[in-house]
C-alpha positions in Angstrom: 9.2 0.0 16.5 10.2 1.8 13.4 12.0 0.8 10.5 13.1 2.3 7.3 14.2 -0.3 4.4 16.0 1.5 1.6 14.0 4.5 1.6 14.3 6.6 -1.9 12.0 9.5 -2.4 12.5 12.2 -5.3 11.2 15.5 -5.8 11.2 16.0 -10.0 14.9 15.6 -10.5 16.0 16.1 -7.1 16.8 12.9 -5.0 15.6 14.3 -1.0 16.2 10.8 0.3 18.5 8.2 -1.0 18.7 4.5 0.1 18.0 5.5 3.7 18.4 2.3 5.9 17.4 2.9 9.6 15.8 2.0 13.0 14.2 3.6 15.3 13.8 1.1 18.6 11.4 1.1 21.6 12.4 3.2 24.6 14.9 5.1 22.9 15.2 8.9 21.5 16.3 9.5 18.3 17.3 12.9 17.0 17.4 13.6 13.2 19.8 16.4 12.8 21.2 18.0 9.5 21.3 21.4 7.5 18.1 22.9 5.8 17.5 20.8 2.7 19.0 18.1 3.9 15.7 15.7 4.1 14.8 15.7 7.6 11.0 16.7 7.3 10.7 14.4 4.4 12.0 11.5 6.3 9.6 12.9 9.3 6.8 12.8 6.7 7.8 9.3 5.4 7.3 7.9 8.8 3.8 9.9 9.5 2.7 8.6 5.8 2.4 12.0 4.6 4.9 11.5 1.9 4.9 8.3 0.2 8.3 6.8 -0.9 9.1 6.0 -4.4 11.1 2.8 -2.9 11.6 1.5 -0.2 9.4 0.2 2.8 8.2 1.6 6.7 7.9 -1.1 8.6 5.7 -0.5 11.9 5.7 -3.7 14.3 7.3 -5.8 11.5 4.5 -5.3 8.7 5.1 -2.6 5.9 2.8 0.0 6.4 3.4 2.3 3.0 0.4 3.1 1.2 -1.9 2.5 4.9 -3.4 4.7 7.2 -4.7 2.8 10.5 -1.1 2.5 12.0 -1.0 6.4 12.1 -3.3 5.7 15.4 -0.3 4.6 17.3 1.1 7.8 16.1 1.9 11.1 17.9 2.7 14.3 16.0 3.7 17.6 17.2 4.5 19.4 14.3 6.9 22.9 14.7 3.6 25.1 13.3 0.8 23.8 13.9 -2.4 24.5 11.8 -5.5 25.1 13.3 -9.0 26.7 13.1 -7.8 30.2 15.4 -11.3 30.9 16.2 -11.9 27.7 18.3 -10.5 27.5 22.0 -7.7 25.1 23.2 -10.4 22.9 24.8 -12.8 23.3 21.6 -9.5 21.5 19.7 -8.5 18.5 22.3 -12.1 18.0 22.3 -12.3 18.1 18.8 -9.6 15.7 18.4 -10.9 13.1 20.9 -14.4 13.1 18.6 -12.2 12.3 15.7 -11.1 9.1 17.1 -12.5 6.5 17.0 -13.3 4.7 20.8 -10.3 6.6 21.4 -8.1 4.9 24.7 -7.6 6.6 27.6 -6.3 10.0 27.7 -4.5 12.1 29.7 -5.2 15.8 28.7 -6.1 16.8 32.1 -2.9 15.8 33.2 -1.1 17.3 30.6 -2.6 20.5 30.5 -1.9 20.7 34.5 1.2 19.9 33.5 2.0 22.7 31.2 0.2 25.0 33.2 -2.5 25.6 30.2 -5.6 25.1 32.2 -6.3 28.8 32.6 -5.8 29.2 29.0 -8.3 26.7 27.8 -11.2 28.5 27.3 -9.2 31.2 25.1 -9.5 31.0 21.6 -6.2 29.6 19.9 -5.2 33.0 17.9 -5.0 34.7 21.5 -2.2 32.4 22.6 1.2 33.1 22.5 3.3 31.6 20.6 4.9 29.2 23.2 1.2 28.3 24.6 0.2 27.2 21.4 3.4 25.0 21.2 2.1 23.7 24.9 -1.5 22.9 23.9 0.2 21.3 20.5 2.0 18.8 23.4 -1.3 17.9 24.7 -2.4 17.0 21.5 0.5 14.5 20.6 0.9 13.0 24.0 -2.8 12.5 25.2 -3.8 9.3 23.6 -0.4 8.0 25.1 0.6 6.5 21.9 4.0 4.1 21.2 5.7 6.5 18.8 5.9 10.1 19.0 7.2 12.3 16.4 8.5 15.6 17.8 9.6 18.4 15.3 11.6 20.9 17.5 9.3 20.5 20.2 10.2 23.5 22.9 10.8 26.1 20.2 8.8 29.1 21.4 9.1 27.8 25.7 10.4 29.4 28.1 13.1 27.9 30.1 11.1 26.5 32.4 8.4 25.1 30.3 11.1 23.4 28.3 12.8 22.3 31.3 8.9 20.5 32.5 8.6 19.5 28.6 12.3 17.8 28.1 11.0 16.0 31.5 7.9 14.5 29.9 10.2 13.4 27.0 12.4 11.4 29.2 9.4 10.1 31.1 7.5 8.4 27.7 11.2 7.3 26.5 11.0 5.3 30.1 7.7 4.0 29.4 8.8 2.6 26.6 8.0 4.8 23.7 9.6 5.3 20.4 10.5 8.9 20.0 12.0 10.9 17.2 12.7 14.1 17.2 14.6 17.2 15.7 15.9 20.3 17.3 18.2 23.0 16.2 19.3 22.9 19.9 22.2 21.0 20.4 22.3 21.1 24.0 19.2 19.9 24.0 20.1 17.1 21.7 23.0 16.4 23.9 20.6 15.6 27.2 18.2 13.8 25.6 19.2 12.1 22.5 20.4 8.0 22.8 20.7 8.0 19.3 21.8 10.9 16.3 21.0 10.4 13.0 22.8 13.2 10.9 21.4 13.5 7.0 23.2 15.4 4.6 22.0 15.5 0.6 19.3 12.6 2.0 21.9 10.6 3.0 22.9 9.2 6.4 26.8 10.5 7.4 26.6 9.4 10.8 24.3 7.1 13.3 25.1 6.7 16.8 25.5 8.0 20.1 26.3 11.5 20.8 29.4 10.8 22.9 30.4 8.3 19.8 30.4 12.0 17.7 32.2 13.9 20.0 35.1 11.1 20.4 35.2 10.6 16.4 35.6 14.5 16.2 37.8 15.2 19.5 35.4 17.9 19.9 33.7 18.7 23.7 30.3 20.3 22.3 28.0 18.7 19.9 27.4 21.9 18.4 31.2 21.9 17.4 31.1 18.1 16.3 28.0 18.9 14.5 30.3 21.5 12.6 33.4 19.7 12.4 30.8 16.8 10.4 29.8 19.6 8.0 33.2 20.0 7.3 34.6 16.5 7.1 31.3 16.0 4.6 32.1 19.0 2.5 35.8 18.3 2.2 35.1 14.9 1.3 32.2 15.9 -1.4 34.5 18.4 -3.2 37.7 15.7 -3.5 35.3 13.4 -4.9 34.1 16.0 -7.2 37.6 16.6 -8.0 38.5 13.2 -8.8 35.6 12.7 -11.1 36.5 15.5 -13.2 40.4 14.3 -13.5 38.8 10.8 -14.4 36.6 12.4 -17.0 40.0 14.3 -18.7 42.0 10.8 -18.9 39.1 9.3 -20.7 
């Protein structure tokens, strides 16, 4: 389980995360959604320890891990765009990641390579692989150590429908094994299929936290895509009303 307590992060004068309190439970899939600039990437990087919050705690199994690194061994990260040395083959990259780990536990790269139909591509340099095939390599690296926590940033980006379907089956299987899974996605049908919980961010604040069915019921929409659009419209109207009220109060003073 991961818990964020009062997480605040600023870059200069811009507040990117504003007092977030969230919990990501074991055996669940949470989709973190929001428009560009809403704080999704900073939230993911804060959990990963790549960004240090100005205020607040990140709890991993009940312990505050801000400023530490050992806990990262229990986190599998699949970035949207991974950057590795292009002259390496996929097999060499997998072996390099194994070597970096000290006393790695049992790994499952062979099973995953077969599942993702990667075996025939293992000895090809990364720069010769298609974007979808490179994404499969990223998936193997994220899942191979069977970490208790998985952070997946747009995990099916670039995958063909068959590969995407197979990969979603793997994600659901990992959830059923008790993993804590946090993902981002712009594909609302994918979110509706996978996510137990949705966290919607806007300007660094949580404007919705709950199940997809709850959001559909709240907005009266039939699809998640339309429900998210309605949520954005409502939030925009609330901000405009707040700004107007503030101007009226300042004028009255």
